[in-house]
C-alpha positions in Angstrom: -3.1 5.7 4.8 -5.0 9.1 2.2 -3.1 8.4 -1.7 -3.7 10.1 -4.3 -3.9 8.6 -7.9 -2.0 10.4 -9.7 -0.8 12.3 -8.0 3.0 11.1 -9.6 1.9 9.7 -13.3 -1.2 8.3 -13.7 0.2 4.8 -12.3 1.4 6.7 -8.5 -0.7 7.4 -5.2 0.9 10.1 -3.0 -0.1 10.7 0.3 0.0 10.4 4.0 -0.4 7.6 6.9 -1.4 8.2 10.2 -1.5 6.4 13.2 1.3 4.3 14.6 3.2 4.7 11.5 3.4 7.7 10.6 4.9 9.0 7.4 4.8 9.3 3.5 4.0 6.7 1.0 3.5 6.8 -1.7 1.7 3.4 -4.4 2.7 2.4 -7.7 0.6 0.3 -9.9 2.9 -1.8 -11.8 0.2 -5.1 -13.6 -4.1 -4.8 -13.3 -5.8 -8.5 -14.2 -9.6 -9.5 -14.3 -9.7 -12.9 -12.8 -12.4 -15.3 -13.5 -15.3 -14.6 -10.8 -14.8 -10.7 -11.7 -12.8 -9.7 -9.4 -9.8 -7.9 -9.8 -6.2 -7.9 -8.5 -3.7 -4.7 -9.0 -0.2 -5.5 -8.7 1.0 -2.8 -6.5 4.7 -2.0 -4.9 5.1 0.6 -2.3 6.9 3.2 -1.1 7.0 4.8 2.9 9.5 7.2 4.2 8.5 7.7 8.2 8.8 11.5 10.1 11.9 10.5 11.3 13.2 10.3 7.6 13.9 6.5 7.3 12.1 4.1 5.1 10.9 0.8 4.6 10.6 -1.1 2.1 7.8 -3.2 0.8 8.1 -6.5 -1.7 5.4 -6.3 -4.3 2.3 -7.0 -3.1 -1.6 -8.1 -4.1 -4.6 -6.3 -3.8 -7.7 -8.4 -4.8 -10.5 -6.2 -5.1 -14.3 -6.4 -6.4 -15.7 -3.8 -7.8 -18.5 -1.8 -7.4 -19.0 0.6 -9.9 -17.3 1.4 -13.2 -14.7 2.8 -11.6 -14.7 1.7 -7.6 -12.6 -0.6 -5.9 -13.5 -2.1 -2.4 -9.6 -4.1 -1.4 -11.1 -7.7 -0.5 -7.1 -9.0 0.5 -4.1 -6.8 1.0 -1.8 -8.0 2.0 1.4 -6.5 2.1 5.2 -7.9 3.4 7.6 -5.4 4.4 11.7 -6.6 3.8 13.8 -4.3 5.0 15.1 -0.5 5.4 17.3 2.4 6.6 17.9 3.4 10.1 15.8 1.9 12.9 13.9 -0.6 10.0 17.7 -1.7 8.2 16.6 -6.0 8.3 13.0 -5.1 9.5 10.4 -7.2 8.8 6.7 -8.0 9.1 2.8 -8.0 6.7 0.7 -5.4 7.1 -3.0 -6.1 5.9 -5.1 -3.4 4.3 -8.9 -2.7 4.0 -10.0 -0.6 1.9 -11.4 1.2 -1.5 -9.7 2.8 -4.4 -12.0 4.8 -7.4 -10.1 5.4 -10.2 -12.5 7.9 -11.4 -11.4 10.4 -8.7 -7.7 9.2 -8.0 -8.7 8.5 -4.3 -7.4 5.5 -2.3 -8.7 5.0 1.5 -7.0 1.9 3.7 -6.7 1.1 7.3 -4.0 -1.4 7.8 -3.7 -3.7 10.5 0.0 -6.2 11.7 3.2 -6.2 12.6 6.8 -4.7 12.1 9.2 -6.8 13.8 12.5 -4.5 14.3 15.9 -6.4 13.9 17.5 -7.3 17.5 19.4 -3.3 18.5 17.2 -1.5 16.1 
């Protein structure tokens, strides 16, 4: 996945996803918290529309990051839970785990994801 922060507003990314899940992806940063160990947590709400026009719904997720510069963050832990959608994803469940980088200065985000997406029987 590759997105541009600020494409919609200062807290929201927009971009594309390739691989098994192809489509348009967006994420809105809801909250940012500095942690006592020097890490930074970003609470994020994801939005996804597949190439076929179906949507995949996600629970809010927390990305645990480590600052590597004043604007760049390495993603240490980022589990995203799938909780339904439309079309063939109507009762989908699953979890995607991501690694990547966020650069708040340039607005660029890049992630690799892996995980499991389970479709409801008959979907």
